[in-house]
C-alpha positions in Angstrom: 97.1 67.7 108.9 93.5 67.2 107.7 93.3 70.4 105.6 95.4 70.6 102.5 96.8 73.9 101.3 94.5 74.0 98.3 91.5 74.0 100.7 92.6 77.1 102.5 90.5 80.0 101.2 89.6 83.5 102.4 87.3 85.8 100.4 88.7 89.3 100.1 86.9 92.6 100.8 87.9 96.2 100.9 87.2 99.7 99.7 87.6 99.8 95.9 90.2 102.0 94.2 88.9 105.3 92.8 86.6 104.9 89.8 87.9 108.1 88.3 91.7 108.0 87.9 92.0 111.5 86.6 94.8 113.3 88.5 95.7 110.1 90.4 98.8 110.8 92.4 100.6 107.5 93.4 102.7 109.1 96.1 99.7 110.8 97.8 97.8 107.5 97.5 100.7 105.5 99.0 100.8 108.0 101.9 97.1 107.3 102.5 97.6 103.6 102.4 100.5 103.7 104.8 98.4 105.8 107.2 95.6 103.2 106.9 98.1 100.3 107.6 99.2 102.1 110.8 95.7 102.8 111.9 94.7 99.1 111.2 97.7 98.1 113.5 99.2 95.9 110.8 102.0 93.9 112.6 104.7 95.3 110.4 103.2 98.2 108.4 106.5 99.1 106.8 107.7 95.6 106.0 108.7 95.5 102.3 109.9 92.6 100.2 112.9 93.7 98.1 113.9 91.5 95.1 117.3 91.8 93.4 119.0 89.8 90.7 122.2 87.8 91.4 125.2 87.6 89.1 124.0 84.1 88.3 120.7 85.6 86.9 118.6 84.2 89.7 116.2 86.5 91.6 116.4 86.7 95.4 114.0 88.3 97.8 114.1 89.3 101.5 111.9 91.5 103.8 113.3 94.8 104.8 111.7 97.9 106.4 110.7 100.9 104.4 112.1 104.1 105.9 111.0 106.8 103.5 108.5 107.1 100.7 107.9 110.0 98.3 108.6 111.4 94.9 112.3 110.8 95.4 111.6 107.0 95.8 111.5 104.3 98.4 114.3 104.0 100.9 115.7 101.1 102.9 118.9 100.4 104.8 121.3 97.5 104.8 124.9 96.4 104.7 126.6 97.4 101.4 128.9 94.3 101.6 126.0 91.9 102.0 124.9 89.6 99.1 122.0 92.0 98.3 124.6 94.9 98.3 126.8 93.0 95.9 123.7 92.2 93.7 122.7 95.8 93.6 126.2 96.9 92.7 126.2 94.6 89.8 122.5 95.2 88.7 121.3 98.5 90.3 117.5 97.8 90.1 115.0 96.2 92.3 111.3 95.2 92.6 109.6 95.8 95.9 106.3 94.7 97.5 104.4 95.9 100.5 101.6 93.6 101.8 99.0 94.6 104.4 96.9 91.4 104.9 94.5 92.9 107.4 93.4 95.4 104.8 93.8 93.0 101.8 96.1 95.4 100.1 99.5 95.3 98.4 101.7 97.7 96.5 104.2 96.6 93.9 107.0 98.9 92.6 110.0 98.6 90.3 112.9 101.0 89.6 116.6 101.7 89.4 118.4 101.8 92.7 121.0 104.3 94.0 122.9 104.6 97.2 122.1 107.3 99.7 124.8 109.9 100.4 127.1 109.5 103.4 125.4 112.4 105.2 121.9 110.7 104.7 123.4 107.5 106.1 124.8 109.2 109.1 121.6 111.1 109.8 119.5 108.0 109.8 122.1 105.9 111.7 122.1 108.5 114.6 118.3 107.9 114.9 118.7 104.2 115.5 118.8 102.7 119.1 122.3 102.2 120.3 121.9 98.4 120.5 121.0 98.4 116.8 124.0 100.6 116.0 126.3 98.2 117.8 124.8 95.3 116.0 125.5 96.9 112.6 129.2 96.9 113.6 129.1 93.3 114.9 127.3 91.6 112.0 128.9 90.5 108.8 125.5 90.2 107.2 124.6 86.8 105.6 128.1 85.4 106.1 128.5 82.0 107.7 128.1 82.0 111.5 129.6 79.3 113.7 127.2 79.8 116.6 125.0 82.4 118.4 127.8 82.6 121.0 130.2 83.8 118.3 127.7 86.6 117.4 127.3 87.5 121.0 131.0 87.8 121.4 131.2 90.1 118.4 128.4 92.3 119.8 130.2 92.5 123.1 133.5 93.4 121.4 131.8 96.2 119.4 130.1 97.5 122.6 133.5 97.7 124.3 135.0 99.4 121.3 132.5 102.3 121.5 131.9 102.2 125.3 133.5 105.7 125.8 131.9 107.3 122.8 128.7 109.4 123.2 127.7 108.4 119.6 128.4 105.2 117.7 129.7 106.2 114.2 128.0 104.8 111.1 130.0 101.8 109.7 131.4 102.6 106.2 129.9 99.4 104.8 126.4 100.2 106.1 123.9 102.6 104.5 120.8 103.2 102.5 119.4 102.6 99.1 116.7 104.5 97.2 114.5 102.8 94.7 113.8 105.3 91.9 110.3 104.1 91.2 109.1 104.2 87.6 106.4 101.6 87.9 104.0 101.3 90.9 100.8 99.3 91.2 98.1 99.4 93.9 96.2 96.2 94.5 93.0 95.9 96.6 91.5 92.5 97.3 87.9 92.1 96.3 85.3 89.3 96.5 85.6 86.3 94.3 89.2 87.3 93.4 87.9 90.1 91.2 90.6 92.3 92.7 90.9 96.0 92.0 94.3 97.0 90.5 95.7 100.4 89.3 99.0 100.6 87.6 101.1 103.8 87.3 104.1 104.2 84.9 106.3 107.2 85.0 106.6 109.2 81.7 108.6 112.3 80.8 105.5 114.5 81.6 104.1 112.6 84.6 102.3 109.4 85.3 100.3 107.2 83.0 97.6 105.6 85.2 95.4 102.7 84.1 93.2 100.1 85.7 94.2 96.4 85.2 92.3 93.2 85.0 92.2 91.2 88.3 
């Protein structure tokens, strides 16, 4: 390798954030950026890094898919009995990050986390492809796996279990989480690393919005 990591550089460019932040609505702005990410054909426009804190105090991150965004919060789905589920049960708060490298944009958010209702879980689970539904029953997420053959056998067993059912039921240990966002920041890359940043903090009477140094 002739190039070292420190030699890798790319200058950023993009439309600056609004100069006048009066009336800035973070949810409407996020909707616009999500639409832009789809239009730009970002490879995974809804990919979202979710960071939680373990019982040992160490932060852990993984990429999940954002399934809903709005004033109620940011929603994603997972296994409740996974390590992240155990971490969220012990410390129900998370930091999330959306990155769109084609557009040189990212969004950071922080907030308390709550589980979705059983009905919300079932409604979303019904919308998933059947193969993904079967996989949710077959996988004991993040637990040790002896081989891929072992996983394939578990998938086959789950498929046989529900072979005669028109719908695969939602597993009781699988469902959604909602991040109740109280901080959200929009970051737009700019030339010479003079990036444009706007931070929003939820107050009792609305959002406090301010521009940040790069």
